[in-house]
Each structure stands twice: as structure tokens, then as C-alpha cells.
C-alpha positions in Angstrom: -19.1 34.1 -42.9 -18.6 30.4 -45.8 -16.7 28.0 -46.4 -15.5 28.1 -50.5 -14.2 25.0 -52.6 -11.9 25.6 -55.4 -12.8 24.4 -58.3 -10.7 26.1 -60.9 -7.3 26.3 -61.2 -4.7 27.2 -58.3 -5.6 31.5 -58.2 -5.3 34.1 -55.8 -7.8 35.9 -53.4 -8.1 38.9 -53.3 -6.0 39.5 -49.9 -3.5 37.7 -52.0 -3.2 33.9 -50.6 -3.2 31.4 -52.8 -6.5 28.8 -52.8 -5.1 26.0 -54.4 -7.8 23.6 -56.7 -9.7 21.7 -53.8 -8.9 22.8 -51.2 -11.5 25.2 -48.7 -11.6 28.1 -47.3 -13.1 30.5 -45.2 -14.7 33.9 -46.3 -16.2 36.2 -44.4 -18.6 39.0 -45.9 -16.5 41.8 -47.0 -13.9 39.1 -48.8 -16.7 37.5 -50.5 -18.5 41.4 -51.8 -15.0 42.4 -52.6 -14.6 42.6 -56.4 -11.6 40.2 -57.3 -13.1 37.3 -55.0 -16.9 37.7 -56.2 -16.0 37.3 -59.8 -14.4 34.8 -59.5 -17.2 33.0 -57.3 -19.3 34.4 -60.1 -17.1 32.5 -62.8 -17.3 29.4 -60.3 -14.0 29.1 -59.8 -14.8 29.3 -56.0 -18.0 27.4 -54.4 -19.9 27.6 -51.1 -19.8 24.7 -49.6 -23.7 23.0 -48.7 -23.6 20.0 -46.0 -20.5 19.9 -47.2 -21.2 19.4 -50.4 -20.8 22.0 -53.4 -23.6 23.6 -54.5 -23.9 22.5 -58.3 -25.0 23.8 -61.4 -26.6 20.5 -63.2 -28.2 20.3 -66.1 -30.9 17.9 -66.3 -30.5 14.7 -69.0 -27.5 13.4 -70.9 -25.9 10.4 -72.3 -28.3 7.7 -71.8 
């Protein structure tokens, strides 16, 4: 089981539960593999937590 945080908008998961922005939910393997939830994961709306922090996809560089 893995904890996920909703970094997107208010959404519902495949089981019909509401997942609010900023909320954390634990998803078992079956829930993670559900095609509906997988879309949310693949598109970055919900991201797995690692040591209490979401896995970030950051780009190096930036304005100076």
C-alpha cells in the first residue's frame, strides 16, 4: 500500500471516494492498478509520497 497526495483539483477515485486537494490517501495495489486511478497518477494529479514529500518532477535551472 502506498500513500498518495492529491496535488490537483477535487476529484473522485475509482471506488467513488472523494479526494480533496492536499489530502492524503492510502491506495492498495488493486486501487493503484485501476485504469481510472492510473490516469490520475500518470497525469500527475495524485502523486505517491516519499518520506512525507510528494515525488516532484522538477526541471533544473530557472530564472536568476
